[in-house]
C-alpha positions as CSV (number, residue, x, y, z in Angstrom):
1,M,6.8,66.7,-37.6
2,E,6.5,65.5,-41.1
3,E,7.6,68.9,-42.3
4,I,11.0,68.4,-40.8
5,G,11.3,64.8,-42.0
6,L,10.3,62.8,-38.8
7,P,7.6,60.3,-39.2
8,V,4.6,60.6,-36.9
9,V,4.0,57.6,-34.6
10,V,0.5,57.0,-33.4
11,I,0.0,54.7,-30.3
12,V,-3.4,53.2,-30.0
13,L,-4.5,52.1,-26.5
14,D,-7.4,49.7,-25.8
15,E,-10.5,51.4,-27.0
16,E,-12.4,50.4,-23.8
17,P,-12.0,52.8,-21.0
18,L,-10.6,51.4,-17.8
19,V,-13.4,50.8,-15.4
20,P,-12.9,49.9,-11.8
21,V,-14.1,46.5,-10.7
22,S,-17.7,46.7,-9.5
23,I,-18.5,46.1,-5.9
24,E,-20.5,43.0,-6.8
25,T,-17.5,41.3,-8.5
26,K,-15.3,42.1,-5.5
27,T,-17.8,40.3,-3.2
28,D,-17.9,37.3,-5.6
29,L,-14.1,37.1,-5.6
30,Y,-14.0,37.4,-1.8
31,A,-16.5,34.6,-1.4
32,K,-14.6,32.4,-3.8
33,F,-11.4,33.1,-1.9
34,K,-13.0,32.2,1.5
35,S,-14.4,29.0,0.0
36,L,-11.0,28.0,-1.4
37,E,-9.4,28.9,2.0
38,R,-11.8,26.6,3.8
39,H,-11.1,23.8,1.3
40,L,-7.4,24.2,1.8
41,E,-7.8,23.9,5.6
42,F,-9.9,20.8,5.1
43,L,-7.2,19.3,2.9
44,D,-4.5,20.1,5.5
45,I,-6.5,18.3,8.2
46,Q,-7.0,15.3,5.8
47,E,-3.3,15.2,5.0
48,G,-2.5,15.1,8.8
49,Y,-4.9,12.3,9.3
50,I,-3.5,10.3,6.4
51,K,0.1,10.8,7.7
52,D,-0.9,9.6,11.2
53,E,-2.7,6.6,9.7
54,M,0.3,5.7,7.5
55,K,2.5,5.8,10.7
56,N,0.1,3.5,12.5
57,L,0.0,1.1,9.6
58,K,3.8,1.0,9.2
59,R,4.0,0.2,12.9
60,E,1.4,-2.6,12.6
61,L,3.3,-4.0,9.5
62,I,6.5,-4.1,11.5
63,R,4.8,-5.9,14.4
64,A,3.2,-8.4,12.0
65,K,6.5,-9.2,10.3
66,E,8.1,-9.7,13.7
67,E,5.2,-12.1,14.6
68,V,5.8,-14.1,11.5
69,K,9.5,-14.3,12.2
70,R,8.7,-15.4,15.8
71,I,6.4,-18.1,14.5
72,Q,9.0,-19.3,12.0
73,S,11.8,-19.3,14.5
74,V,10.2,-22.0,16.7
75,P,11.9,-25.3,16.1
76,L,10.2,-26.7,13.0
77,V,9.2,-30.1,11.9
78,I,9.5,-31.1,8.3
79,G,6.4,-32.6,6.6
80,Q,4.9,-33.4,3.3
81,F,2.1,-31.3,1.9
82,L,-0.6,-33.6,0.7
83,E,-3.6,-31.4,-0.4
84,M,-5.2,-28.1,-0.1
85,V,-8.6,-28.2,1.6
86,D,-9.6,-24.5,1.3
87,A,-7.8,-21.2,1.2
88,N,-6.6,-21.4,4.8
89,Y,-6.3,-25.1,5.6
90,G,-4.6,-28.2,4.1
91,I,-3.6,-31.7,4.9
92,V,0.0,-32.6,5.6
93,G,1.9,-35.7,6.5
94,S,4.6,-35.4,9.2
95,T,7.9,-37.3,9.3
96,A,6.4,-39.3,12.2
97,G,3.9,-40.8,9.8
98,S,0.7,-39.0,10.9
99,N,-1.5,-36.9,8.7
100,Y,-2.8,-33.6,10.0
101,Y,-5.5,-31.1,9.0
102,V,-3.6,-27.8,9.6
103,R,-3.7,-24.1,9.1
104,I,-1.5,-22.5,6.4
105,L,0.3,-19.3,7.2
106,S,-1.5,-16.5,5.4
107,T,1.8,-15.0,4.0
108,L,2.8,-18.2,2.2
109,D,2.7,-18.2,-1.6
110,R,-0.1,-20.7,-2.4
111,E,1.4,-21.4,-5.8
112,R,4.4,-23.1,-4.2
113,L,2.1,-25.5,-2.3
114,K,1.9,-28.5,-4.5
115,P,1.2,-32.1,-3.5
116,N,4.2,-33.9,-2.2
117,S,6.2,-30.7,-1.7
118,S,8.2,-30.5,1.5
119,V,7.0,-28.0,4.1
120,A,8.2,-26.7,7.4
121,L,5.6,-27.2,10.2
122,H,5.3,-25.4,13.5
123,R,6.4,-27.8,16.2
124,H,3.3,-27.6,18.4
125,S,0.4,-26.7,16.1
126,H,1.8,-28.3,12.9
127,A,0.7,-25.2,10.9
128,V,2.5,-24.9,7.6
129,V,4.9,-21.9,8.1
130,D,7.2,-22.3,5.0
131,V,7.6,-24.2,1.8
132,L,11.1,-25.7,1.5
133,P,13.0,-25.3,-1.7
134,R,13.7,-28.5,-3.8
135,S,17.4,-28.4,-3.1
136,Q,16.9,-28.4,0.7
137,T,14.3,-31.2,0.7
138,Q,16.7,-33.7,-0.9
139,V,19.1,-33.1,2.0
140,F,16.5,-34.1,4.6
141,R,15.2,-37.3,2.9
């Protein structure tokens, strides 16, 4: 080809000859495939369980919120928060003049419960169900 003016192009392939994958390697790959397949099935089952659990927890949350609304919708009494006894109980003074050792609704922000702050009390149990804002408390006094 060089004699007529065309350059000779040499293509070099990989020097290693192509060898078929050994039987042993195929077995290892199959075992790994089966292992990954089992792991995928396990993850699918786990995903289904977690989705069911999330549905149940959402339902429970809705029920709990409805229960809190129900408790807060009972005709309320206004009282004065006096002091915190522990994480769940405190002492309040009612508008009738009596002091009560009462439970504090677990959903209330404890930071807002300060001595002499006005609170809404459940009519029958006198449990603290809400902390009244400053602007509302002046209307009731």
